[in-house]
C-alpha positions in Angstrom: 44.4 12.5 51.5 42.3 14.0 48.8 41.2 17.1 50.6 44.0 19.7 51.8 45.2 19.1 55.3 45.2 22.4 57.3 47.1 22.9 60.4 46.6 24.8 63.8 48.8 25.5 66.7 45.8 24.6 68.9 46.2 20.6 69.3 42.3 20.2 69.5 41.5 22.6 66.4 44.5 20.6 64.7 43.1 17.3 65.3 39.4 18.8 64.1 41.2 19.6 60.9 42.9 16.4 60.6 39.4 14.5 61.0 37.7 16.9 58.4 40.4 15.9 56.0 39.6 12.2 56.7 36.2 12.6 56.0 36.6 14.7 52.8 35.4 17.9 54.4 37.0 21.2 54.2 36.5 24.3 56.7 35.3 27.2 54.6 37.0 29.7 57.0 40.4 28.6 56.3 40.1 29.2 52.1 39.7 33.1 51.5 40.8 32.8 48.0 37.7 30.8 47.4 35.3 33.8 46.9 37.5 36.3 45.0 36.4 40.0 44.5 37.0 39.9 40.9 37.5 37.1 38.2 40.7 38.1 36.5 42.3 34.6 37.4 44.3 34.4 34.2 47.0 36.7 32.8 46.9 38.1 29.3 48.8 35.9 26.6 49.8 36.0 23.1 50.7 33.7 20.5 52.7 34.9 17.4 51.5 34.1 13.9 55.3 33.5 12.7 55.8 30.8 15.2 52.2 29.3 14.8 52.4 29.2 10.9 56.0 27.4 11.2 55.1 24.8 13.5 52.0 24.1 11.7 54.1 23.7 8.4 56.4 21.6 9.9 53.7 19.4 11.3 52.0 19.4 8.0 55.4 17.8 6.5 56.3 15.3 9.4 52.9 14.4 11.1 50.2 12.8 8.8 46.5 12.9 9.3 46.5 9.2 10.9 49.6 10.1 13.0 47.8 13.3 14.1 44.7 11.4 15.5 42.4 12.5 12.5 42.9 16.3 12.8 46.3 18.2 12.7 45.7 20.6 15.3 48.1 22.7 17.5 46.1 23.8 20.8 46.7 27.1 22.3 47.9 26.3 25.6 47.5 29.2 28.4 50.7 28.9 30.8 48.3 29.6 33.8 46.3 26.6 33.1 48.8 24.0 34.6 49.4 22.4 30.8 45.7 21.9 30.0 45.6 22.5 26.2 42.8 25.3 26.7 43.4 29.0 25.9 41.0 30.0 28.6 39.1 28.4 31.6 36.1 28.0 29.2 37.5 28.3 25.4 39.6 26.2 23.6 41.8 27.6 20.5 43.8 26.3 18.0 45.4 26.5 14.3 44.5 23.7 12.2 46.7 22.5 9.0 45.2 20.5 6.2 47.7 20.0 3.2 46.8 19.7 -0.4 45.1 16.5 -1.1 44.3 15.3 2.4 41.1 14.2 4.3 40.2 14.7 7.9 37.6 12.1 8.3 34.4 12.5 9.8 33.6 12.6 13.4 31.2 14.5 15.8 31.5 15.7 19.4 29.2 17.6 21.9 31.5 20.5 22.0 30.5 22.9 19.6 33.0 24.3 17.2 33.9 27.1 14.8 36.6 27.7 11.8 37.9 31.2 11.1 39.9 30.9 8.0 43.3 32.5 8.0 45.2 31.3 4.8 45.0 29.1 1.8 42.1 28.1 -0.4 40.4 25.2 -1.7 39.3 23.2 1.5 35.6 21.9 1.9 34.1 21.3 5.2 31.1 18.8 5.0 28.8 19.6 7.8 25.9 16.9 8.6 26.2 16.1 4.6 26.4 19.8 3.5 29.4 20.9 1.7 30.9 24.2 2.8 33.5 25.8 1.1 36.1 27.7 3.0 38.2 30.8 2.1 40.2 33.4 4.1 38.1 35.4 6.3 35.0 33.2 6.2 33.6 31.8 9.5 32.4 28.2 9.2 30.4 26.4 11.9 30.1 22.7 12.8 27.5 22.9 15.7 27.3 20.6 18.7 27.1 16.8 17.4 27.2 17.6 13.8 29.1 15.2 11.5 31.7 17.0 10.0 34.8 16.1 7.9 37.5 18.3 6.0 38.5 17.8 2.7 41.3 19.5 0.6 41.1 18.1 -3.1 43.8 20.7 -4.2 47.5 21.4 -3.9 47.4 24.3 -1.6 47.4 23.9 2.3 44.9 25.7 4.3 45.5 27.0 7.9 42.5 28.1 10.0 41.6 28.9 13.6 39.5 26.5 15.6 37.6 27.8 18.4 35.4 25.2 20.6 33.6 25.2 24.2 35.2 22.2 25.0 36.9 23.2 28.4 33.2 24.4 29.4 31.7 21.0 28.0 34.5 19.0 30.0 34.0 21.1 33.1 30.0 20.1 33.0 31.1 16.4 32.4 29.1 16.2 29.2 31.7 15.2 26.6 30.7 12.8 23.9 32.7 11.8 21.0 31.8 9.4 18.1 34.1 8.4 15.2 32.6 8.7 11.6 32.3 5.8 8.9 32.5 6.4 5.4 33.5 9.9 4.3 31.0 11.7 2.0 32.0 11.4 -1.5 30.3 12.7 -4.9 29.4 16.3 -3.5 29.3 19.0 -6.0 32.3 21.9 -5.0 30.6 24.3 -7.4 27.3 24.5 -5.4 26.7 26.8 -2.3 25.8 24.8 0.7 22.4 24.3 1.3 22.4 26.4 4.6 23.6 29.4 2.4 20.6 28.8 -0.2 18.2 28.7 2.6 19.3 31.2 5.1 22.1 33.5 3.2 20.2 36.2 1.8 20.1 39.1 4.5 16.5 39.9 6.0 14.8 36.8 3.4 14.0 33.5 5.1 11.8 30.6 3.6 8.4 31.3 4.4 6.8 29.0 7.0 10.3 28.5 8.6 9.4 29.9 12.2 6.4 26.9 12.3 8.8 24.4 11.1 11.6 25.4 13.3 9.1 24.8 16.3 9.7 21.1 15.7 13.1 20.9 15.2 15.0 19.8 18.1 18.1 22.0 16.9 16.2 25.1 16.7 17.3 27.9 18.7 20.5 26.2 19.9 22.9 26.8 17.0 22.5 28.9 13.8 21.2 27.2 10.7 23.5 29.5 8.6 26.9 27.5 8.5 28.9 29.9 6.7 29.4 33.6 7.0 31.5 35.0 4.0 34.4 37.4 4.3 32.8 39.7 1.4 29.7 40.0 3.6 31.4 41.0 6.7 33.7 43.2 5.0 31.0 45.0 3.5 28.9 45.1 6.6 31.8 46.8 8.6 32.6 49.5 5.7 28.9 50.3 5.6 29.0 50.8 9.6 32.2 53.1 9.4 30.6 55.1 6.6 27.2 55.6 7.9 28.5 56.3 11.4 31.5 58.4 10.8 33.3 56.5 13.5 36.7 55.1 13.5 35.8 51.8 14.8 32.8 49.4 14.0 32.0 45.7 15.2 29.4 43.0 14.0 28.2 39.9 15.7 27.5 36.8 13.9 24.0 35.6 14.4 21.4 33.0 13.6 19.3 34.6 10.8 16.4 32.9 11.8 16.5 33.8 15.5 19.0 36.6 15.8 20.8 34.9 18.7 24.2 34.1 18.9 25.6 31.3 16.6 25.9 29.1 19.4 24.4 28.8 22.9 28.0 29.0 24.6 30.0 31.2 22.2 29.8 34.4 20.8 31.6 35.4 17.3 32.5 38.9 16.5 34.6 41.0 13.9 35.9 44.4 15.1 37.4 46.8 12.8 39.6 50.0 14.1 41.0 52.4 11.6 44.6 53.5 11.5 45.4 55.7 14.6 42.2 55.1 16.5 42.1 53.9 20.0 39.1 52.3 21.4 37.4 53.0 24.8 38.5 51.0 27.4 35.9 48.0 28.8 35.8 45.4 31.1 33.6 42.1 30.6 32.8 39.1 32.6 34.0 36.0 30.7 37.1 35.3 28.5 37.9 36.0 24.9 40.4 35.1 22.2 41.5 37.6 19.5 42.6 36.7 16.1 44.2 39.5 14.1 42.7 39.1 10.6 44.4 41.8 9.2 46.5 45.2 10.2 48.8 45.9 13.0 48.6 47.7 16.4 48.5 47.1 19.9 46.0 46.0 22.6 46.4 47.2 26.4 45.1 44.4 28.7 45.0 44.9 32.3 47.8 47.6 31.9 50.2 45.5 29.5 50.6 46.5 26.0 50.6 43.6 23.6 51.5 44.6 20.0 50.1 42.6 17.3 50.2 41.8 13.6 48.0 39.8 11.2 47.6 36.0 12.4 48.6 36.8 16.1 46.3 35.3 18.7 45.9 36.9 21.9 43.8 36.1 25.2 41.7 38.7 27.1 41.0 37.3 30.9 37.7 37.9 32.3 37.1 41.4 33.8 40.4 42.6 32.6 40.2 46.3 31.3 40.8 46.2 27.2 41.3 48.8 24.8 42.7 48.4 21.0 44.9 50.8 19.1 45.4 50.3 15.4 48.8 51.1 13.6 46.9 50.8 10.4 43.4 49.6 9.4 42.7 46.5 11.6 40.2 43.7 11.7 40.0 41.2 14.8 38.0 38.2 15.4 36.7 37.8 18.7 35.4 34.3 20.2 33.8 34.7 23.7 32.0 32.7 26.2 29.4 35.5 26.3 26.2 33.4 25.5 26.9 30.9 28.3 27.3 33.9 30.9 24.4 35.5 29.7 22.0 32.4 30.2 23.5 31.8 33.7 22.6 35.7 34.6 26.5 36.3 35.0 27.1 38.7 32.1 28.4 42.1 33.1 30.2 44.7 31.3 31.5 48.2 32.2 33.6 51.3 30.7 36.8 51.9 32.5 39.4 54.9 32.2 42.3 55.0 30.2 44.8 52.7 31.4 48.5 53.7 32.4 50.6 51.2 30.5 53.1 49.5 33.1 54.6 47.0 30.6 55.0 46.7 27.1 55.0 43.1 26.2 56.7 41.5 23.5 
C-alpha cells in the first residue's frame, strides 16, 4: 500500500487503520512529527575544496562534455536527503569544470541559475545572445528560461560554483527543459555585455526604463544586470569596512532597476570578516550555501565548529544558529532561499546568544 500502515492493540481500531490505509488516508493523530516545533531538519555539512578541485579535474580529463550530458557538473549531495543531488531542500549547488577549448552547448530551463567563479579565466557565458565574460569572484546570472551556453576559447580550465533553485522548482512540479540548436558564433569577446552597458553603472539607469519595464514580462522577476564584477564587490565591501569602522561587512546583489533580489527565489550576498573577528550569532528561517572565496576561519553551526579555507563549501540549515570567525581576512559568498520565504510570508530571523561548541568538525 502507498500509505503508511499504522497498528493498534485494539482490534477495532486496528481495522480502522487498515481501512484508512486502503482508502489512501492517514490519521493525523498518529503523526506527531508532521508539525515540528522548529525547522532545522538538516544537519550542517561541508565539502572541501581540495576534494572538489581534484575530482573536477579528474572529471575534466576522463569525461568529455558529450559523455557528461552537455555540462560537466559535480552536484553537492547532502547526506540527509536520501541520495538526491541537492545541497538543501530548496537549493542545488555544484562545481562546474570547463576545460580549454571546450563548449557547453545552449539550453534553457525553468530553474534559475547563478555562477560564482572560483578559478580560471577566458570563459564566456552567452545568455539570450548576450556574451558575458567570467573571471574569479564574478557573479553571473542565467535567469529562469534564459538560453545559456558556456564557451572556453582559451587553454586554461575554469571552475565555478553553480547555484540553482532546482529542488524548489521540482517540488512545485514546474520543471521544464529545452535543449538549444546552433550555438552562437561571431560574438565579440572584447566588448562588455549589453546588460552591463545598460545597467552596470551604480545609480545610473537608461532614462525611461521604468516605463519600458512595465511592458516587459520579465520585469521584476530577475535582475536585468547579468554580471556583478569582483572589483566592484570588493570595493563596496572595503568602503563599508572603512566608513563604519566595523570588522565585518556584507553586500546583497540586487536588480539595479528595482532594488529587489537578483531572482525571486534566490538571494546572493558576499560577507567579509576581518582577521580575529567573530560575528554575532543569528538564526534564519531558510537554508543557505556558503562558498569561501578567500581567507580561512571557522563557522559554528548549531554548536558544531567547521573550519574552512578558500574554496570550501558548507550548508547552514534552516533555523540553525550560525556565527563566523576569521583566522585571516575572509570573503564568503552566500546563496539562500530568502526571497521565496519572504514572498510566502515565512521569513524569520533572530539573534541568538554565543554558542557553546560541542564538537570541532574536521
